[in-house]
C-alpha positions as CSV (number, residue, x, y, z in Angstrom):
1,M,-0.1,0.1,-0.1
2,G,1.1,3.6,0.8
3,I,2.4,6.3,-1.7
4,N,3.7,4.0,-4.2
5,R,0.3,2.3,-4.8
6,A,-1.2,5.9,-4.9
7,I,1.3,6.9,-7.6
8,R,0.6,3.8,-9.7
9,D,-3.1,4.4,-9.2
10,A,-3.0,7.8,-10.3
11,K,-1.2,7.0,-13.4
12,R,-3.6,4.2,-14.3
13,F,-6.7,6.5,-13.9
14,I,-5.4,9.1,-16.1
15,T,-3.9,7.2,-18.6
16,T,-6.0,4.2,-19.0
17,G,-9.0,5.0,-16.5
18,G,-11.6,5.2,-19.2
19,F,-12.2,9.0,-19.2
20,N,-8.7,9.6,-20.8
21,V,-8.2,10.9,-24.3
22,E,-5.2,10.7,-26.8
23,M,-3.5,14.2,-26.9
24,T,-0.6,15.5,-29.1
25,L,1.9,17.4,-27.2
26,E,4.1,19.8,-29.1
27,P,7.2,21.2,-27.4
28,P,8.7,24.5,-28.8
29,V,11.6,22.7,-29.9
30,G,11.6,18.9,-30.9
31,D,8.9,16.5,-32.2
32,S,5.4,16.2,-31.2
33,V,4.6,13.0,-29.1
34,I,1.3,11.3,-28.4
35,I,0.3,11.0,-24.6
36,Q,-3.0,10.0,-22.7
37,G,-4.6,12.4,-20.2
38,L,-7.7,14.0,-18.9
39,A,-9.1,17.2,-20.8
40,T,-11.6,19.4,-19.6
41,R,-13.2,22.5,-21.4
42,R,-16.1,24.3,-20.0
43,T,-17.7,27.8,-20.5
44,L,-19.1,28.8,-17.1
45,E,-17.0,31.0,-14.9
46,F,-17.5,33.2,-12.2
47,D,-16.5,36.9,-11.8
48,Q,-14.7,38.6,-8.7
49,D,-18.1,39.3,-7.4
50,G,-19.3,35.7,-7.7
51,Y,-21.5,36.2,-10.7
52,P,-21.6,33.8,-13.6
53,V,-20.0,34.9,-16.9
54,N,-19.6,33.2,-20.2
55,S,-16.0,32.5,-20.5
56,S,-14.0,29.4,-21.5
57,L,-11.7,27.5,-19.1
58,A,-9.7,24.7,-20.4
59,H,-7.0,22.4,-18.6
60,V,-5.6,18.9,-19.0
61,L,-4.3,16.7,-16.2
62,L,-1.1,14.7,-17.3
63,V,1.3,12.0,-15.7
64,E,4.7,13.4,-15.5
65,S,6.5,10.1,-16.0
66,S,4.4,9.4,-19.1
67,I,5.5,12.7,-20.9
68,V,9.3,11.9,-19.8
69,E,8.8,8.1,-21.3
70,A,7.5,9.9,-24.4
71,G,10.8,11.6,-24.7
72,V,9.8,15.2,-23.7
73,T,11.8,17.2,-21.2
74,V,9.5,18.2,-18.5
75,R,11.7,20.0,-16.0
76,N,14.1,23.1,-16.3
77,A,17.6,23.3,-15.0
78,R,16.1,24.4,-11.5
79,G,14.0,21.0,-11.4
80,E,10.8,22.8,-12.0
81,V,8.1,21.7,-14.2
82,A,8.5,23.9,-17.3
83,L,5.8,22.9,-19.9
84,E,4.7,26.6,-20.7
85,N,4.4,27.3,-24.3
86,H,4.1,23.8,-25.4
87,L,1.0,23.3,-27.4
88,I,-1.4,20.4,-26.7
89,S,-4.5,19.2,-28.8
90,W,-7.0,16.6,-28.7
91,T,-10.6,15.8,-30.2
92,D,-13.2,16.8,-27.9
93,G,-16.7,15.2,-27.1
94,T,-18.2,17.2,-30.2
95,G,-15.6,15.5,-32.6
96,T,-13.8,18.9,-33.0
97,L,-9.9,19.0,-32.7
98,R,-8.9,21.6,-30.1
99,K,-5.4,23.0,-30.0
100,Y,-4.1,25.0,-27.0
101,K,-1.1,26.8,-25.5
102,I,0.0,25.6,-21.9
103,V,-0.1,28.9,-19.9
104,Q,0.4,27.7,-16.4
105,T,1.5,24.3,-14.8
106,L,0.4,23.1,-11.3
107,P,2.3,19.9,-10.6
108,S,1.5,17.6,-7.8
109,E,4.8,16.0,-6.9
110,T,3.2,13.7,-4.3
111,V,1.6,11.5,-7.1
112,G,3.4,12.8,-10.2
113,L,0.5,14.7,-11.9
114,I,0.7,17.9,-13.7
115,T,-2.5,20.2,-14.1
116,C,-2.0,22.4,-17.1
117,K,-4.0,25.5,-17.5
118,L,-4.4,26.3,-21.1
119,G,-4.9,29.4,-23.3
120,R,-6.7,29.6,-26.6
121,Y,-4.5,28.9,-29.7
122,G,-5.3,29.3,-33.2
123,T,-8.9,29.2,-34.2
124,N,-10.0,27.7,-30.7
């Protein structure tokens, strides 16, 4: 049991858990790779006063070890997750191919997951 099991389970849930989608990750330099992850895009947000506004929010949840296994450098020289400016794309539930730029990363170093906040890219 323990943390090693939690790490294995987290990877399994995100990469083969049934809600995962195939994504293309494009580093600023180097070749694109295919990875599995969870993708979310919704259009209801709240302003600073708590009122609902029609605004898009997209993010993906990725497994760091899967990205490394695919041959992409995840961390910078300081040992920090540095995926900003990478492009990521997937086909959503409507059958539309969506492409985004990673604008912020929120790693969970406890279980090896990275939440990436996404910004619009191209015609999205």
